[in-house]
C-alpha positions as CSV (number, residue, x, y, z in Angstrom):
1,M,0.0,0.0,0.1
2,P,1.3,3.5,-0.9
3,L,2.2,5.6,2.1
4,P,-0.4,8.7,2.5
5,R,0.8,12.1,1.4
6,T,1.3,14.9,3.9
7,V,0.3,18.2,3.1
8,P,3.0,20.5,3.7
9,P,2.4,23.0,6.8
10,S,1.0,26.4,6.4
11,D,1.7,29.4,8.4
12,T,-1.0,29.1,10.6
13,E,-1.5,25.4,11.5
14,T,-0.2,22.1,10.2
15,Q,-3.0,19.7,8.2
16,V,-2.5,16.1,8.3
17,I,-4.2,13.4,5.8
18,P,-5.1,10.4,8.1
19,V,-3.8,6.8,6.7
20,V,-6.8,4.9,5.2
21,G,-8.5,2.6,7.6
22,A,-7.0,4.1,10.5
23,E,-8.7,5.7,13.7
24,P,-9.6,9.1,13.2
25,P,-7.9,11.6,15.6
26,P,-9.6,13.1,18.3
27,P,-10.8,17.1,17.3
28,R,-8.5,19.6,18.2
29,R,-9.7,22.6,20.6
30,R,-9.2,25.9,18.8
31,L,-7.6,28.2,21.9
32,P,-8.3,32.1,21.8
33,R,-6.0,33.7,19.5
34,L,-3.4,36.2,21.6
35,V,-0.9,38.7,20.5
36,V,1.5,38.7,23.3
37,P,1.9,42.1,24.5
38,A,1.0,44.0,21.4
39,V,-0.2,47.1,23.5
40,V,3.3,48.6,24.3
41,L,2.4,51.1,21.6
42,A,1.9,54.6,21.2
43,V,0.7,54.5,25.1
44,L,4.0,54.6,26.1
45,A,4.6,58.1,24.7
46,V,2.1,59.3,27.3
47,T,4.5,60.7,30.4
48,A,3.1,61.0,34.4
49,G,4.7,61.2,37.5
50,V,3.4,57.5,38.6
51,A,5.6,54.7,39.6
52,W,5.4,51.0,39.9
53,S,6.7,48.3,42.6
54,G,6.4,44.6,41.3
55,R,8.3,41.7,42.6
56,N,9.5,38.7,40.8
57,S,7.3,35.6,41.9
58,G,10.6,33.4,42.4
59,R,8.9,30.5,40.5
60,P,10.2,29.5,37.0
61,P,8.0,30.2,33.9
62,A,5.4,27.8,33.1
63,V,6.4,25.4,30.3
64,D,3.9,27.2,28.1
65,E,5.2,30.7,28.7
66,P,7.4,32.4,26.8
67,A,10.8,33.5,28.4
68,G,11.5,36.5,30.1
69,V,8.3,36.7,31.7
70,R,7.4,37.2,35.4
71,S,4.5,37.9,37.7
72,V,3.5,40.9,39.7
73,A,0.7,41.5,42.3
74,L,-2.2,44.4,41.2
75,V,-2.1,47.2,43.2
76,Q,-4.6,50.3,44.0
77,Q,-3.1,53.8,43.7
78,D,-3.8,56.9,42.3
79,M,-2.3,57.6,38.5
80,S,-1.8,60.9,37.0
81,M,-0.8,62.0,33.3
82,A,1.7,64.9,32.6
83,Q,1.8,67.4,29.9
84,S,5.5,68.2,29.2
85,L,6.5,71.4,27.7
86,P,9.8,73.4,27.3
87,G,10.1,76.5,29.1
88,T,12.9,79.1,29.9
89,L,14.5,79.4,33.4
90,G,15.3,82.9,33.9
91,Y,14.1,86.2,35.7
92,G,11.0,86.3,34.2
93,A,9.7,88.9,31.7
94,A,11.4,92.2,31.7
95,R,9.4,95.6,31.9
96,V,10.3,99.2,30.8
97,L,10.7,101.8,33.8
98,K,10.4,105.4,32.8
99,G,11.1,108.3,35.1
100,G,7.9,110.0,36.9
101,R,9.0,113.5,36.7
102,D,10.8,116.3,35.1
103,G,14.9,116.8,35.3
104,T,18.1,115.4,34.5
105,V,19.3,111.6,35.2
106,T,22.3,111.8,37.2
107,W,22.9,108.2,38.1
108,L,21.6,105.0,37.0
109,P,22.4,101.4,38.5
110,S,24.5,99.0,36.5
111,P,23.1,95.8,35.0
112,G,22.4,93.1,37.2
113,A,21.8,95.2,40.3
114,A,19.4,94.3,42.7
115,V,17.4,97.1,44.4
116,R,15.1,96.7,47.5
117,R,12.4,98.6,49.4
118,G,14.1,102.1,50.4
119,K,17.1,101.9,48.2
120,Q,17.3,104.5,45.7
121,L,16.7,103.1,42.0
122,Y,18.4,106.0,40.2
123,R,19.1,109.9,41.0
124,V,17.4,112.9,39.5
125,D,18.9,116.3,39.7
126,D,21.3,114.6,42.2
127,R,18.5,113.4,44.1
128,P,17.5,110.1,44.9
129,V,14.2,108.2,43.7
130,P,14.0,104.9,46.2
131,L,11.8,102.2,45.4
132,F,8.7,101.7,47.2
133,Y,6.2,98.5,47.1
134,G,3.0,98.9,45.7
135,G,0.5,98.3,42.8
136,M,0.0,101.4,41.2
137,P,2.3,104.9,40.8
138,L,1.6,107.9,42.8
139,Y,-0.4,110.2,40.7
140,R,-1.1,113.5,42.6
141,P,0.9,115.5,45.4
142,L,0.1,114.0,48.9
143,R,0.3,117.4,50.9
144,D,-2.9,118.3,52.9
145,L,-4.0,116.5,56.0
146,G,-7.0,114.5,55.6
147,T,-6.3,113.2,51.9
148,V,-7.4,109.7,51.4
149,G,-6.7,106.9,49.2
150,R,-4.8,103.9,48.3
151,D,-1.7,106.0,47.2
152,V,-1.6,107.3,50.5
153,R,-1.6,103.9,51.7
154,I,1.2,103.0,49.8
155,V,3.4,105.7,51.6
156,A,2.1,104.7,54.8
157,D,2.9,100.9,54.4
158,N,6.3,101.5,53.1
159,L,7.3,103.6,55.5
160,D,5.8,101.6,58.5
161,A,7.8,98.7,57.0
162,L,11.4,100.8,57.1
163,G,10.8,101.5,60.5
164,Y,9.5,104.8,60.7
165,E,6.6,105.3,63.3
166,I,3.4,106.7,61.6
167,G,0.8,106.6,64.3
168,D,-2.5,105.3,64.2
169,Q,-4.4,105.1,60.9
170,P,-8.4,105.3,60.5
171,R,-10.2,102.0,60.1
172,P,-11.8,101.5,57.1
173,G,-15.5,102.9,57.5
174,T,-14.3,105.9,59.5
175,R,-16.1,108.9,58.2
176,L,-13.8,112.0,58.3
177,V,-14.6,115.8,59.6
178,P,-13.0,117.9,56.4
179,S,-10.0,119.9,57.3
180,P,-10.8,123.7,57.5
181,A,-11.7,124.8,54.1
182,P,-9.0,127.1,52.2
183,S,-11.5,130.3,52.0
184,P,-15.0,130.9,53.7
185,A,-16.5,130.3,50.2
186,A,-14.9,126.9,49.8
187,S,-16.0,123.6,51.5
188,R,-14.7,120.2,51.4
189,P,-17.3,117.0,51.7
190,A,-17.0,114.2,54.4
191,V,-14.9,111.4,53.5
192,T,-15.5,107.8,54.6
193,V,-12.3,105.8,54.3
194,G,-12.5,103.0,52.2
195,R,-11.0,99.3,52.4
196,G,-7.3,99.4,51.2
197,E,-7.0,103.2,51.8
198,G,-4.7,105.3,54.1
199,V,-5.0,108.7,55.5
200,L,-2.6,111.6,55.5
201,T,-2.7,112.2,59.3
202,T,-0.3,114.4,61.3
203,G,1.7,111.1,62.2
204,L,1.9,109.9,59.1
205,R,3.3,113.5,57.8
206,A,5.8,113.4,60.9
207,A,7.1,110.2,59.4
208,V,7.4,111.6,55.9
209,K,9.5,114.6,57.6
210,R,11.9,111.9,59.1
211,W,12.7,109.9,56.2
212,Q,12.9,112.8,53.5
213,N,15.4,114.1,56.3
214,D,17.4,110.8,56.5
215,L,17.2,110.3,52.6
216,G,19.1,114.1,52.3
217,V,16.2,115.9,50.7
218,P,14.1,118.9,51.7
219,A,11.8,117.7,54.6
220,T,8.4,119.2,53.6
221,G,6.3,116.6,54.5
222,A,4.7,116.2,51.2
223,V,5.5,113.6,48.6
224,E,5.2,114.4,45.0
225,P,4.6,112.2,42.1
226,G,8.1,111.0,40.9
227,D,9.7,111.5,44.5
228,V,9.6,107.4,44.5
229,A,9.3,104.8,42.2
230,V,6.3,102.0,42.9
231,L,6.8,98.6,41.7
232,V,5.4,95.3,43.0
233,G,8.5,94.1,44.6
234,A,12.4,94.0,44.7
235,V,13.7,94.5,41.2
236,R,16.9,93.4,39.4
237,V,18.0,95.8,36.5
238,D,18.0,93.8,33.4
239,S,19.2,96.5,31.2
240,V,19.9,100.4,31.1
241,A,18.2,102.3,28.2
242,A,19.4,105.9,29.5
243,Q,22.6,107.8,30.6
244,P,23.7,110.4,32.9
245,G,22.4,113.7,31.2
246,D,19.3,112.3,29.5
247,S,15.7,113.6,30.5
248,A,14.2,111.7,33.5
249,N,10.9,111.9,32.1
250,S,11.7,109.1,29.7
251,P,12.6,105.1,29.5
252,L,15.5,104.7,31.9
253,M,16.0,101.0,32.2
254,S,14.2,97.3,32.0
255,V,14.0,95.5,35.4
256,T,12.7,92.1,36.3
257,Q,12.0,90.3,39.7
258,T,14.9,89.0,41.6
259,A,13.8,85.4,42.0
260,K,14.3,83.4,39.1
261,V,11.3,81.9,37.3
262,V,10.4,79.5,34.4
263,T,8.1,80.8,31.8
264,V,6.3,78.4,29.4
265,Q,4.1,79.3,26.3
266,M,1.1,77.0,26.5
267,D,-1.9,76.5,24.3
268,V,-5.1,78.4,25.6
269,G,-7.1,75.4,25.5
270,D,-4.7,73.6,27.7
271,A,-3.9,76.4,29.9
272,A,-7.6,76.5,31.1
273,S,-7.1,73.6,32.8
274,V,-4.1,75.2,35.0
275,E,-4.5,77.4,38.0
276,P,-2.1,79.2,40.0
277,G,-0.9,77.0,43.1
278,D,-0.9,73.7,40.9
279,A,2.3,71.8,41.4
280,V,4.6,70.8,38.6
281,D,8.2,69.1,38.0
282,V,11.0,71.6,36.4
283,R,13.7,69.1,35.0
284,L,17.1,71.1,34.4
285,P,19.7,70.7,31.8
286,D,21.5,68.2,34.2
287,E,18.7,66.2,34.2
288,S,17.8,66.6,37.8
289,A,14.2,67.7,38.8
290,V,13.2,70.5,41.1
291,G,9.4,70.9,42.4
292,G,7.6,74.0,41.6
293,K,4.1,75.9,41.6
294,V,2.5,77.7,38.9
295,A,2.6,81.4,40.2
296,A,0.4,83.0,37.5
297,V,-1.1,82.1,34.0
298,G,-1.0,85.1,31.9
299,Q,-4.1,86.7,30.7
300,A,-2.6,88.3,27.3
301,V,-2.9,86.0,24.3
302,Q,-0.3,85.7,21.5
303,A,0.9,83.7,18.7
304,A,3.9,81.4,19.3
305,A,7.3,82.2,17.8
306,G,7.6,80.2,14.6
307,D,3.6,80.0,13.9
308,D,2.1,80.7,10.7
309,P,2.3,84.6,10.3
310,T,-1.3,84.7,9.0
311,G,-2.3,83.7,12.2
312,G,-3.2,80.1,11.4
313,G,-0.9,78.6,14.7
314,P,-2.3,77.9,18.0
315,A,-2.9,80.8,20.3
316,K,-0.7,81.0,23.5
317,V,-0.6,82.4,27.2
318,T,2.8,82.6,29.2
319,V,2.6,80.4,32.4
320,T,5.1,81.5,35.3
321,V,6.4,78.8,37.6
322,T,8.2,79.2,40.7
323,M,10.6,76.7,42.4
324,D,10.5,75.2,45.5
325,K,14.2,75.1,46.4
326,S,15.9,78.4,44.6
327,A,19.2,77.1,45.8
328,A,19.0,74.2,43.2
329,V,19.1,77.4,40.3
330,A,21.3,79.6,42.2
331,K,24.3,79.2,39.8
332,I,22.0,79.2,36.6
333,S,21.1,82.5,35.0
334,F,19.3,81.5,32.1
335,A,18.5,78.0,30.7
336,D,16.0,75.9,28.6
337,V,14.0,73.4,30.7
338,Q,11.2,71.1,30.9
339,V,8.1,71.6,32.9
340,D,5.7,68.5,33.5
341,F,2.3,69.6,34.3
342,V,-0.4,67.1,35.8
343,A,-3.1,67.2,33.2
344,E,-5.4,64.6,34.7
345,T,-5.5,62.3,37.8
346,H,-7.6,59.0,38.7
347,E,-7.8,58.5,42.1
348,D,-7.7,55.3,43.8
349,V,-7.6,53.0,41.0
350,L,-6.4,49.3,40.0
351,V,-3.2,49.4,38.3
352,A,-1.1,47.2,36.3
353,P,2.5,47.0,34.2
354,V,1.4,47.8,30.3
355,G,3.5,44.3,29.4
356,A,0.5,42.6,31.6
357,L,-2.0,43.5,28.6
358,L,-2.5,40.8,25.9
359,A,-4.4,41.8,23.1
360,L,-7.1,39.7,21.8
361,A,-7.8,39.1,18.0
362,E,-11.2,39.6,18.1
363,G,-10.8,42.8,20.0
364,G,-10.2,44.3,23.5
365,Y,-7.4,43.0,26.2
366,A,-7.0,40.6,28.9
367,V,-4.5,39.5,31.5
368,Q,-3.5,36.4,32.6
369,V,-3.6,35.5,36.2
370,E,-0.7,33.6,37.8
371,G,-1.7,29.8,37.7
372,G,-5.4,30.6,36.0
373,G,-6.7,31.6,32.7
374,L,-7.6,34.8,31.2
375,V,-9.3,37.6,32.6
376,A,-10.9,40.3,29.8
377,V,-10.0,43.7,31.3
378,E,-11.4,47.2,30.2
379,T,-8.7,49.6,30.4
380,G,-8.4,53.2,31.3
381,M,-5.4,55.7,31.9
382,F,-2.0,54.8,30.6
383,A,1.0,56.4,32.1
384,K,4.7,55.6,32.1
385,G,4.4,52.1,31.8
386,L,1.2,51.5,33.3
387,V,-2.4,51.0,32.9
388,E,-5.6,51.4,34.7
389,I,-7.7,48.2,34.6
390,S,-10.9,46.6,35.7
391,G,-12.0,42.9,35.3
392,D,-14.0,40.3,37.0
393,G,-12.2,39.0,39.9
394,L,-9.5,41.3,39.8
395,A,-8.1,43.1,43.0
396,P,-5.4,44.4,44.8
397,G,-2.8,41.6,45.2
398,T,-3.8,39.5,42.3
399,R,-0.6,38.4,40.8
400,V,-0.7,38.4,36.8
401,V,1.7,37.4,34.4
402,T,3.8,40.3,32.5
403,T,6.9,41.0,30.3
404,S,10.1,41.5,32.3
């Protein structure tokens, strides 16, 4: 009898024609088709500040398991996705400082100089113009007793901070009796002190005179616009635009804040989810990381550099970040950095390594329980090699097979 002919194997399975008269072989059970772990794909491009702690089971792999696998226990934890954007470490945006009165500039500081409250920022007609902290410039002469306003509060707060005794200030809501009118025909209406306002009292005027005497200027007790430069805080001189002999009523210099910050240009849509106080990670050029917080989200919308000049590029806003440890960047003046913003957080979820996912040919994913079968899972957030999963019978401590 001639021997039976065996059909050559295909790429998927081997088919054998049985010998005539022989018992037919038992039917073969078809197993689910798997693509072992095929999900290590574009999801690994997502980054986040999450960590995984797994351990080897210590058991040798089963005969039917591919080499290089191990088992880990599922854990319950928070997961976060982060958006990493380029930023610039420096002193923030510079602002132009213009002189506040007529006169001749007689002295200017050097670039890089730091100027704090009460110290002279420049000199006009050989008189110092010191720096006061505040949110608005002085816009009128402060001469008459009983003058009320936020500009008076700026003078009072700064002299008090410099150690001058200013006396008691009327509380908000106090109604002041007007001072004697300059003439019988003139009258002054009563004034109610508002929140954030100060009053030019006799005590404050006396303090102004003592301060002027120490400053070396005429002790008039009055403060004129341009006598002081009012800025939000201490400044660092970024560059000088004028020189001695120029008119004081012109741009004199550019200043920045004294503390280093990171500025990031962010798409307007992404910036909508960022708020002051949000925690971030700043990655420095030496690959070290420094924690920080969002200090401000800009309101001015502008086209990003290099975008389509016709306006087709995404609109950007400036996000300012301060760092928790200024010593970490004390020796760096300017640098390009990366800033990781937490974009989304899922709290108290079941987490597995991405390598534990098995892509099923019919769609979806499963995990293989150690010593058991496959469990179909629903996936959630992917972040830094981890995946949020849920499935029947899965719980913290359940051990699943994963690639090493």
